[in-house]
C-alpha positions as a printed Julia matrix, in Angstrom:
316×3 Matrix{Float64}:
 -14.73    8.36   14.35
 -15.15    6.15   11.53
 -11.88    4.49   10.13
 -11.29    4.75    6.61
 -10.33    1.59    4.85
  -7.94    1.4     1.46
  -7.97   -2.37    0.28
  -4.29   -3.1    -1.52
  -5.93   -6.19   -3.3
  -5.33   -5.0    -6.98
  -1.85   -3.97   -6.39
   0.24   -4.5    -3.03
  -1.62   -7.84   -2.25
  -0.76   -9.41   -5.41
   2.78   -7.84   -5.65
   3.57   -9.22   -2.16
   1.75  -12.63   -2.71
   2.8   -13.81   -6.47
   5.11  -11.25   -7.54
   2.73   -8.7    -9.35
   1.33  -10.92  -11.96
  -2.08  -10.4   -11.33
  -3.49   -9.74  -14.7
  -6.35   -6.8   -15.99
  -8.37   -9.5   -17.33
  -8.63  -11.1   -13.45
  -9.51   -7.69  -12.53
 -11.93   -6.27  -14.53
 -14.89   -8.85  -13.42
 -14.62   -8.03   -9.97
 -14.06   -4.33  -10.34
 -17.9    -3.22   -9.98
 -18.24   -5.23   -7.06
 -15.16   -3.52   -5.67
 -16.45   -0.11   -6.55
 -19.49   -0.64   -4.44
 -17.98   -1.54   -1.24
 -17.41    2.02   -0.08
 -13.79    1.69    0.39
 -11.91    5.07    1.42
  -9.87    4.32   -1.73
  -8.54    1.53   -3.9
  -4.72    0.76   -4.4
  -4.55   -0.45   -8.03
  -1.9     1.01   -9.65
   2.17    1.97   -8.84
   4.99    0.0    -6.96
   6.37   -2.51   -9.34
   2.87   -2.94  -11.24
   4.02   -0.46  -14.14
   7.44   -2.72  -14.5
   5.28   -5.86  -14.38
   2.99   -4.97  -16.93
   5.79   -3.98  -19.15
   8.34   -6.85  -18.39
   5.97   -9.83  -17.66
   2.37   -9.38  -18.87
   2.4    -7.78  -22.01
   0.3    -5.08  -20.95
  -0.06   -1.28  -21.44
  -0.09   -0.03  -17.82
  -1.9     3.27  -18.79
  -4.35    1.35  -20.4
  -5.09   -0.74  -17.2
  -5.45    2.42  -15.28
  -8.09    4.07  -17.53
 -10.0     0.33  -17.79
 -10.24    0.28  -13.92
 -10.99    4.14  -14.06
 -13.77    3.2   -16.23
 -14.97    0.17  -14.35
 -14.7     1.75  -10.69
 -15.85    5.79  -10.96
 -17.0     5.97   -7.35
 -14.2     4.79   -5.54
 -11.03    7.14   -5.46
  -7.8     4.99   -6.93
  -4.67    5.12   -5.37
  -0.9     4.39   -6.24
   2.27    4.03   -4.76
   5.06    6.38   -6.29
   8.71    6.26   -5.65
   9.37   10.13   -5.3
  11.72   11.26   -7.7
  12.14    7.79   -8.93
   8.73    7.42   -9.95
   8.17    3.75  -11.1
  11.8     3.42  -12.0
  15.13    2.14  -10.57
  16.7     5.89  -10.98
  15.98    9.28  -10.5
  14.26   11.44  -13.05
  14.46   15.03  -13.93
  11.66   17.43  -12.12
  10.09   18.09  -15.39
   9.66   14.26  -16.2
   8.37   13.83  -12.79
   5.55   16.7   -13.41
   4.83   15.2   -16.53
   4.14   11.57  -15.0
   2.19   13.19  -12.41
  -0.09   15.1   -14.87
  -0.41   12.06  -17.2
  -1.6     9.93  -14.15
  -3.94   12.32  -13.03
  -5.36   12.77  -16.6
  -5.63    9.08  -17.11
  -7.71    8.65  -13.75
  -5.62    8.46  -10.62
  -6.76   10.08   -7.29
  -4.27    9.32   -4.49
  -0.64    9.56   -4.68
   1.42    7.73   -2.01
   4.79    9.17   -2.44
   7.5     7.74   -0.62
  11.81    7.57   -0.67
  13.48    4.48    0.27
  15.87    7.02    2.16
  13.14    9.03    3.9
  14.65   12.04    2.27
  11.85   14.79    1.87
  13.85   16.32   -0.89
  13.29   13.02   -3.2
   9.49   13.57   -2.33
   9.2    17.03   -2.86
   8.62   17.5    -6.91
   6.26   14.66   -6.92
   4.31   15.91   -3.99
   4.13   19.54   -5.47
   3.04   18.03   -8.89
  -0.01   15.87   -7.39
  -1.1    18.93   -5.3
  -0.61   21.02   -8.67
  -2.84   18.79  -10.64
  -5.92   18.39   -7.82
  -4.99   15.1    -6.82
  -4.24   13.83   -3.18
  -0.46   14.23   -2.2
  -0.01   11.38    0.94
   3.63   11.78    1.99
   4.99    8.72    3.51
   6.94    7.83    6.55
   8.78    4.39    5.24
   9.08    3.02    8.72
  12.12    1.36   10.03
  14.35    0.43   12.92
  17.76    1.43   13.79
  19.89    3.39   16.48
  19.43    6.44   14.3
  15.79    6.25   13.86
  13.86    7.62   16.85
  10.45    8.65   17.2
  11.61   12.31   17.0
  13.39   11.0    13.56
   9.67   10.45   12.42
   8.55   13.8    14.3
  10.67   15.72   12.41
  10.27   14.14    8.66
   6.26   14.5     9.4
   7.06   18.22    9.97
   9.21   18.7     7.09
   6.14   16.8     4.62
   3.91   19.21    6.15
   6.27   22.05    4.96
   6.45   20.6     1.37
   2.77   20.32    1.48
   1.24   17.5     1.83
  -2.91   16.58    2.06
  -2.31   13.32    4.5
   0.73   11.21    6.06
   1.15    7.52    5.64
   2.98    5.38    7.82
   4.33    2.56    5.59
   5.52   -0.44    7.75
   6.38   -2.29    4.49
   8.21   -5.21    6.42
   5.78   -5.6     9.27
   8.17   -4.61   12.1
   5.95   -2.06   13.42
   5.06   -3.54   17.05
   1.48   -2.72   18.36
   3.07   -0.37   21.27
   5.29    1.17   18.72
   2.46    2.09   16.87
   0.48    3.39   19.54
   3.22    5.67   20.56
   3.78    7.07   16.98
   0.25    7.72   16.13
  -0.22    9.41   19.47
   2.72   11.42   19.21
   2.09   12.74   15.77
  -1.7    12.93   16.3
  -0.85   15.4    19.51
   1.77   17.76   17.6
   0.31   18.11   14.04
  -3.15   18.54   12.65
  -3.03   16.0     9.76
  -4.64   12.92    8.28
  -2.7     9.87    9.23
  -2.95    6.59    7.43
  -1.36    3.24    8.28
  -0.04    0.56    6.07
   1.16   -2.99    7.55
   2.46   -6.05    6.19
   1.57   -9.44    7.95
   4.81  -11.09    7.62
   5.77  -11.11   11.23
   2.64  -11.41   12.96
   2.25   -8.25   14.52
  -0.01   -6.11   11.82
  -3.37   -6.67   13.01
  -2.18   -5.64   16.54
  -0.39   -2.96   15.11
  -3.52   -1.52   13.34
  -6.06   -1.98   16.22
  -3.62    0.09   18.8
  -3.06    2.97   15.8
  -6.59    3.2    15.9
  -7.0     3.43   19.49
  -4.12    6.09   19.08
  -6.36    8.34   16.79
  -5.37    6.98   13.11
  -7.4     7.94   10.52
  -7.31    4.96    8.11
  -5.56    1.89    7.52
  -4.55   -0.51    4.63
  -5.92   -4.16    4.26
  -6.55   -6.58    1.69
  -9.47   -8.83    0.93
  -9.1   -12.09    3.17
  -8.29  -14.54    0.08
  -5.49  -12.24   -0.93
  -3.97  -11.29    2.62
  -1.76  -12.35    5.16
   1.9   -14.33    4.94
   3.76  -11.63    2.88
   0.86   -9.2     2.34
  -1.42   -7.16    4.77
  -4.35   -8.14    7.59
  -7.58   -9.26    6.16
 -10.28   -6.61    5.61
 -13.04   -8.63    6.89
 -11.26   -9.28    9.91
 -11.04   -5.61   10.67
 -14.61   -4.7     9.59
 -15.54   -7.51   12.02
 -13.24   -5.96   14.79
 -14.64   -2.33   14.41
 -18.31   -3.17   13.82
 -20.6    -1.86   16.41
 -17.82    0.48   18.12
 -17.11    4.17   17.53
 -14.3     2.93   14.83
 -17.04    1.34   12.83
 -15.99    0.99    9.13
 -19.53    0.84    7.95
 -18.6    -1.4     5.24
 -20.69   -4.75    4.6
 -19.18   -7.8     5.38
 -21.32   -9.73    2.85
 -20.33   -7.9    -0.03
 -16.63   -8.3     1.17
 -17.44  -12.27    1.34
 -18.46  -12.41   -2.26
 -15.36  -10.72   -3.33
 -13.17  -12.52   -1.13
 -14.99  -15.65   -3.02
 -13.7   -14.55   -6.32
 -10.24  -13.99   -5.47
 -10.08  -17.4    -3.8
 -10.43  -18.98   -7.24
  -8.58  -16.18   -9.25
  -5.39  -17.12   -6.96
  -5.23  -20.38   -8.15
  -3.92  -19.24  -11.74
  -0.58  -17.73   -9.94
   0.09  -20.85   -7.59
   3.77  -20.77   -9.68
   4.46  -17.52   -8.24
   3.48  -18.04   -4.66
   6.11  -17.44   -2.22
   7.59  -19.97    0.06
   5.92  -18.55    3.45
   2.71  -20.39    4.85
   2.62  -18.65    8.13
   4.93  -16.18    9.55
   8.46  -15.28    9.3
  10.1   -13.91   12.54
  13.41  -13.64   10.79
  11.87  -10.5     9.15
  12.23   -8.74   12.08
  15.83   -8.79   11.77
  16.36   -8.63    7.97
  13.38   -6.4     7.54
  12.78   -7.35    4.01
   9.85   -5.41    2.72
   6.71   -8.04    1.87
   6.33   -6.36   -1.62
  10.01   -7.85   -2.17
   9.72  -10.96   -1.03
   7.99  -13.16   -3.85
   9.95  -11.1    -6.41
  12.91  -11.92   -4.69
  11.93  -15.75   -4.34
  10.97  -15.61   -8.36
  13.99  -14.01   -9.57
  16.15  -16.6    -7.63
  13.98  -19.52   -8.77
  15.0   -18.1   -12.42
  18.63  -18.39  -11.66
  18.74  -21.78   -9.93
  19.61  -20.12   -6.79
  16.66  -20.41   -4.54
  18.52  -21.62   -1.85
  20.15  -18.44   -1.78
  17.09  -16.81    0.17
């Protein structure tokens, strides 16, 4: 079973590593090379990018999507959508959700990973239905966390509710990097045992468990995983694409990706990243405090940046 790779370098990688500041001008020169790799999809839009384009970069987020689609016509483009919140910070009316999705599809979006911070399927329903009605791929999301209330049955029930709503696949979103390898194996195994659904896993590297969690999930039957090109991976971000490709090469899970093509992409971003040094977070290795605090990797550099602006970096 070949494992599909979604590279998040154009969205969650830079959101996690340097506060969502990567500019379109630094994406387009490498777009053709990314398109030639053969990824299952490329995450390039949604999350905090819409806000950052307008608030910090002076870019039109819709133009960004159109330009990326033009530059990468072969690879499905993917986004992260906050359900009823779309890409904002409050709930929007159903007709606004429907219209936003329609425009996103029209401008080039193919795969919508739809999540709700409360894991309430009612807050994902309108968006998921809109995505499917416009012919795009609707991916429902389990936003993974741990608490006395979050048992294995919690995730199985949510999976069933999302399937009843209507989805093309399910993503387990470990946004804080707290999914242990053994829990990943159990969760994936039980979902695949009970439901006929394509399953994808997203992990952050913050606590040091992500690579192990991905591998155990692959052994349990997950269909696809998220990674980031090596020069844009780790710390607050994600497992390195090349490392996983090398790990699975020659096995029944072989991704089929050419590691030499990935090396050229990594070299490009190694240089580009230097431009954004001012926005980098403090973390240099792993942060085990996140096992308790559970702060998502995509929030950390943005939080650090905002605290610095208020001369309150010591409050982190």
